[in-house]
C-alpha positions, 0 to 999 in steps of 0.5 A: 497453497491449497487448503480446505475451508475448515483450515481457513483462519481470519487474516488468510489471503486469497491467492486465486479468485474464488468463483461461484455460479456467476462469471465474476469471482465471489471473493477476488484474489488478494482479499484478506479473509474476514468473518463475512468471507467465511460465511460466503464460503459456507453459503456457496459450499466452497470446500477448497481454495488457494491461499498465500503461505503468509497471513496478513499479519506477517505470520506463516499459515499453519493448518489447525487441523494438523497435529503432526508436529514433525510434518509441520516442521518438515513443511516449514523447512521446505517453505524456508528453502523456497524463494520468498514470493512478493506477498511473503516478502511484503508481509514479512517486511510489514511484520518486522517494521511493526516490531521497530515501531513498537520499540519506538513507542517504548522509547528506543531510538530509531534504528535507521540502518535496520529500517533501510535493511527492511525496505530496500529488498521489497522496493527492489522486488516491485521495481523488477515487477511493476505489477505488484504496486497495484496489490499493496492496498489489498493487504492493509487491514484496519488494525495493521494499517499504520505499519502497512502504510509506512512500508507502502508509502516508502515503496510508492515514494521510491518509485515516483522518485525513479519515475521523475528521474532521481538517482539511485542514492536519492531514491534510497533516501526518499524510500527512507523518508517514506518509511519514517514519515510517520515514525512520530506517530509512536509518540501519539496516544495508543488510544487515539491510534486505535480509535474507531470514531472520527478524532476530536479537535484536541486529538487531531492536534496531537496527531499533527504533532507527529511530523515534529516528533518524527523529526526530533526522533531522527534529526541526529542520525548521520544516515539520513540526508538533510532533505530526507529529514526535511521530508519527514517534517514537511510531508503534510505541507501543501503547495497552496499553504494549507498544510502543516506544521508551518503552512509552507508554500510552493518552492519552500516545500522540498521535492522529497516532501512533495513526493512523500506527501502525495504517496501518503495521500494516495495510499491512505485513500486506497486503503481500508482504515478504521473509520474510512473505507478504501477507494479504487486506485484509478478513482483516487488518481482522478480525485488527486488530479482534479479535486486536489489540484494546487495541493501538489507540484504538477511534476509530482502529480504527473509522476504518480499518474505515470507510475500508476498508469503504466499498464502494459498491453495485455494487463487484465483489469476489471471496470467499474461496470463489473466487466473484465477486459485487458489493456490494449493501449494507453494514450500519452496524455491519459495515463489512468484511462487506457483503451480496454478490450472487453471479453466480448471484444468491445473496445472501450476508451476510458478517456472518453467515459467519465463515469467508467474507470478501472477498479482492479488490476490483476497481478 
């Protein structure tokens, strides 16, 4: 959707790279616009840009410059008749999930059927177009992180499950485990959830109760398998016994718990949070495979690396050097470090470059 700068609102999502006077975009595609971005648009005299129809909070964009209610109504009818794109579907899913979470905070029981209805369409969309998985972290904002996290962990968990060979029914249950892993956060004080400073020891203890509280919230539903309920309880356990709530080790931690746990860590590290900045996807993958060695079953780690490293030939990328290129080959033993052909035709084998990694995959 093409708009004028004066129409832009905070939370709008950039649909195409905004270029300045250099070869690199001044604001990349998928950026959620904040105050600093509006200043950049003004400084570079950018008067027109393309944005998504849906804002980061899941609400449709409506131009503040239009006073023609009939025109707006006609536009809404036209939009509703169009096939919903991935960004719109994902953001709408997050918006609807937020409504469910707010219901849990007020004491309403978890409606598992409703959560299933919400998450399966967006997972199917990513299954059909794998490239969407690289944009999930862009749409998450500090304020709405908790809801984005649930939906994204659900998607990533399901796709890891598929990657390691689980069956359709198992994948659906795994998706529900990912979506409901943090449902117990509804029992945590809202003050703690919105706190911008690091948590105190007592506050962290309250947050750690979310696994047990989440299990209590869903333990009696017949729509979740026993292993799915266990994953909600165990997703913060670690293979070496350093996790919580029961410090379980190795084979005592269910496979679903392992998958949801690594999806949880991965999305958290690649997303903007209240007191922690996001990291590039491929830098995080390297950290998980090295710094968190022993925390997760190797099969689960390999599943995540294969999922995120599944870059098709010709996929456009940006490197940590700022250079642009495209993937031309991925080695079987180096999923996250493909061979890239730069714009100047130089060939870079990232598996041989310790300090260079992919910072952006373009969808």
